[in-house]
N, C-alpha and C positions, 0 to 999 in steps of 0.2 A: 251507727250501731249495726252489728251483724244480724241478719235475719235469723230468727229462732226456727230451728228445724222441727218438724212434726211428722211422725209416722203412725197414723191412727190404725188401730185394729180393734175389732169387736170380739176376737177369739180369746186369747189368753195373755196373762202377764203374771209377774211375781214380784214380791217384796221379800225382805229378809224373813218375814214371819208368815206370809200367806202365798198361796197360788190361786189365782182366779181364772176360771174358764167359762166362757159363755155367760158371763154375769153371775156365776155361782162360785161359791167357795169350794174348790176342788176336793179338799180333804173332808170338809164338814157336810157338803151338800151332794156330792157326786159319788165319791168312792164308796162302794158297797151298796149304792142305791140306784145307780144307773148302769145298765148293761152296755157292753162295748158297741153292739149294733145300734142301740138307741143313740149313743154318743156320736157315732160316725154319721148317722143321719142328721143329727142336730148340728154338727159342725158344718156340714155342707148346706143344708137347707136354711140354717139360721133360725129355725124354730124347733121346739120340742115335738117329736112325733107322738101321735096317739098310740095307745096299746095295739090297736088293729094295724096301724102303719108299721109298727115295730115287728109285728108277727110276719107281715108280708115281706118286709125288708130283710129280715133275718132268714126267711125261707129262701130268698134269692141268694143270699150269701152262702147258705148251705148248698144250694143247687150248683153253684159255680166253683166250689172250693177245690175239687180234685176230680180228674177223669182218667187216672191211671197214667200210663207211659205216653203222654202227649209230648210234642216237641218241647213245650215249656218245662215239663218235668225232666226230660232227658237233658236239656241244656243245663238245668240246675245241678243235676247229678254229675254230669261231666265236668262242669266248672268246679264243683266241690272236689272231684277227683284230682283235678289239676292244681287246685289251690285250697287245700283243706284248712289253711289258716285264714281264709277269707269267706266266712259264712255270708257276709253281706254281698260279696261278689256272686256267689252261687244263687242267692235269692234274686239279685238284680238281673242275672242272666236269664232266669226263668221269666221274670216279669217283662223284660224287654221283648220277649217273643209273643206278647199279647197283641195281636193285630187282627187283620181282616178275616183270617181263617180260624183263629183261636182267640177267644175272649172278646175281641173287638166286635163280634156280631151283636153283642148285647147293646152297644151304643149304636151301631149301624141300624139295627132294627128299630130302636126307639126313635131315632131321627127320621127314618123312613116313614114310620107310622105318624109321627107328629106332622111332618111336611104334608103327607097325604090328607090328613084331617084339615089342615089349614087350607089346602087347595080345594077341598070339598065344600068349604064354607058351611052353610047352615044345613046342608044335606046330611041326614043321619040314617039313611038306609045303608047299613054297613056292607051288605052283600053287593050293592050297586057300586059303592065306593071302592070296595076291594077288587071287584072284577075289572073296573077301569084302571086301577093302579097296576094290577098284574099284566093287563094287556099293554099298557104303556111301557112297563119294564121289559116285557118280551120284545116289543118293537124296537126298543133301544138296545137290545141285547145285554141287558143288565140282570144280574142275579137279584132275587128278592131276598133280602136278609131275613133270617129266621126260618127259611123254608128249606127242608132237606137236612139229612144227617148221614155221616159216613157209616155209622154203626146201626142206629135205630131206623130201620127202613120203613116200618109200619107206624110206630108211635114212639116218641120220646117219653119215657115214663115221668119225667119231671113236669111236662106241660099240663096235663089235666090236674095234677096235684096243686100246682101254683094257681091255676085258674080257680080251683075250688076254694083254696084258702082266701084268695082275693074276694070271691063271692061271699064267703062266710063273714068277712070283715066289712062288707059293703064298699069294697074298693075295686070292684070289677068295672073299670071305667072305659072311656072311648078307645083308648089304645089297645087294651086287651080285647075289647069287642071287635075292633077292626082286625086284629091279629087272628082271632077265631074265624072271622068272615073270610079272610084270605085262605085259611085252611079248608073252608067249605067250597069256595068257588074256583080256586086256582086250577083244578083239573079241566074245567071248561075252557080255560085260556091256554093252558100248557099241554093238554092232551095226556097227562099222566098225574098220578097222585104222589105227593111228597109229604112227609110229616112236618109238623110245626116243631122246631127244635127248642131245647131248653134255654139256650142262650138268647134266642129271640123272645120267648115268653118272659124271660127275666127283664129284657129291655122294655117290653110293653108294660109289665107290672111296675117297674121303676118310674116310667113316664107317667103312669096313672097316679103315682104318689106325688107328682108335682116336682120331681127332681130334674135339674137341668139336663136335657138330653145330650149336650156336648160334654158332660162329665160322667156319663154312664159307664164308659170304659174304666174309669177310676174305681167304681164299685166292683167291677169284675176283677180288677187287679187286687183290690183289697181282699176279696174272697180267696183268690188264688194264692195270695201270700201265705195264708194259713196252710193251704195244700202243699205248697212248695217247701215250707218248713217241715211238714210231715214227710215229704219225699226225702229231704236231706237227713232227717232223723232216721228214717228207715235205711238210707244208704250207709249210715254209720253202723247200724245194727247188722245189716245184711247187704254188703256191697255188691253191686252189679255193674257199676259204671266202667270198671276195668274190662269186664267181659264185653260190654257194648263197644268200647274203644278197640279192643283187640280183634273183635269180629269184623268190624269195618276195615281195620288196617290190614288184616290177613286176607281179606277178600277184595282188596282194592286192585283194580286193573289199570296198569300204566299204559297209556296210549299216547305216545309223543305226537305233538302236532307236526304236520307235514308241510305247513306253509312257511 
């Protein structure tokens, strides 16, 4: 007798009459009753978030949705210019640009803070832990994720707001506290002051919600998907991608290789 195959899932399934998601009837229990942010958290965490967790989580999504003409937005617009019949291609082009310089900092910071806390063990003097972590990173010539911003030189306006929201909801946990400590002590080790950036504080907040730190980039991409759709919608209303393309093309300098 042939072995019966089984592909278990705890997420969703459907029958001719019903759709089930997370153990709930999608139409009867979720639609109109659960927000998209709450559902996204629930799908990944495998548990329904509290109202406070939803507030912090959705504040993160809002903070990461759009930052103007970043490379991800430009990539989406130029791809849409080239292939207006492929909305999914334009969206994907923008999302594929989420890496260590844009969007990926959220995950990098969350993982850095989590690893630092594990290494610290029972020690909970956050300034002491932070100073040691910054000194080690400097000695290894590594960047400290979440520290510094190309535009906001003094303070990233998102950072204090997200910390305040987490505090109001009783969710300002060890990752955020360590991140704040890095902001206080890093000038002693680096000899200069840098702002705590929004992508980093989002990673700290998500880690304090108990979400897997190796999936945090996914939440940044989830947020940016909304921003990219907005960029493409604006490109349809007020196109600029052709100007970007022609500006680069007309200012290109051909320098043949001599080797």
